[in-house]
C-alpha positions, -999 to 999 in steps of 0.1 A, spaced: 99 -89 -697 114 -119 -682 107 -153 -698 101 -180 -676 105 -219 -683 86 -246 -666 101 -262 -635 119 -296 -642 126 -322 -616 162 -329 -612 173 -362 -594 143 -360 -572 154 -335 -548 166 -304 -569 144 -282 -591 156 -256 -615 143 -224 -632 159 -212 -662 153 -174 -664 164 -155 -697 194 -138 -679 214 -170 -684 215 -180 -648 202 -213 -635 193 -213 -596 189 -246 -580 180 -252 -545 189 -285 -527 176 -295 -494 193 -324 -479 177 -339 -446 198 -365 -432 193 -379 -396 222 -402 -390 224 -401 -352 205 -387 -324 234 -362 -318 236 -350 -354 216 -321 -366 195 -315 -398 217 -304 -426 202 -278 -450 222 -267 -480 222 -231 -495 208 -223 -530 236 -223 -556 239 -202 -586 251 -220 -616 258 -199 -650 241 -213 -679 257 -212 -713 244 -188 -741 225 -214 -760 188 -210 -750 162 -235 -759 179 -258 -781 203 -271 -754 179 -271 -725 178 -310 -723 215 -314 -722 218 -284 -697 191 -301 -675 214 -335 -678 245 -316 -670 231 -300 -640 215 -333 -627 249 -350 -633 267 -322 -616 242 -326 -587 248 -363 -585 286 -360 -586 283 -333 -559 260 -356 -536 283 -385 -543 314 -364 -530 295 -354 -500 286 -388 -493 322 -400 -496 333 -372 -472 306 -380 -449 316 -417 -449 354 -407 -446 345 -386 -415 325 -413 -398 353 -438 -404 379 -415 -391 357 -409 -361 354 -445 -353 390 -452 -357 396 -422 -332 371 -437 -309 387 -474 -313 422 -459 -308 410 -439 -275 393 -471 -263 424 -490 -268 445 -466 -249 417 -465 -221 418 -502 -219 457 -504 -216 457 -478 -191 430 -497 -170 452 -527 -173 483 -511 -163 463 -495 -133 450 -530 -122 485 -546 -124 499 -518 -104 473 -521 -77 476 -559 -76 515 -555 -72 508 -531 -43 482 -553 -27 507 -583 -29 534 -562 -14 511 -550 15 500 -586 21 536 -597 23 545 -568 46 514 -579 69 526 -615 68 560 -606 77 548 -584 104 524 -612 118 555 -635 118 574 -609 138 544 -605 162 544 -641 167 581 -645 170 582 -616 197 551 -631 214 570 -665 217 601 -647 228 580 -630 256 563 -662 265 598 -678 268 610 -650 290 579 -651 312 584 -689 316 621 -683 324 611 -657 351 586 -681 364 613 -709 367 636 -686 383 609 -676 407 600 -712 415 637 -719 421 642 -690 444 608 -702 461 624 -736 467 656 -722 478 637 -701 504 615 -732 513 647 -753 518 662 -726 540 629 -723 561 631 -761 564 667 -760 575 660 -734 600 630 -751 614 648 -784 617 678 -765 632 654 -747 658 640 -782 667 672 -797 671 683 -768 695 649 -769 713 655 -805 719 690 -800 731 677 -773 755 651 -796 767 676 -825 773 701 -802 791 676 -781 809 689 -748 800 673 -719 783 684 -703 752 706 -672 755 684 -650 734 648 -649 742 622 -633 722 593 -639 746 597 -607 766 605 -598 801 591 -619 831 
């Protein structure tokens, strides 16, 4: 029947059985927890053909399998390191773009806020100017009203003086005014 050889340990994580049908089956279980977001990686069993030499070359075969396994793990670790490096580069590049966009946004906001402040100041100046013009117009209207009041007051004074003179004349002459506003007697 099938002749089974004892298990040998290869590189600490691989075990090999050499059956008589010239095929070596190795099972590699790699457990790596790099990050909380990374999952557990389990490698599938591999079938590696064994040369036709039986027991005489068993030591060199084990060594070759172990070296192949080490070379494979080395390549996988290089690939993983490269992958992590590229991801970090992509993250850094994206972060750089995000920061440049944020700086652009902040500069545009600051420019618009400065323009808004400038417009508000301009409107405040215009409002003050129009307010001053309205106050000046009110002062001019008040001055004209005072002048008109003074003119009316002067005319009233002249009329009162004229009436007093005429009343004195009528008293002196003993005559009555032609126009009477007293009514009928």
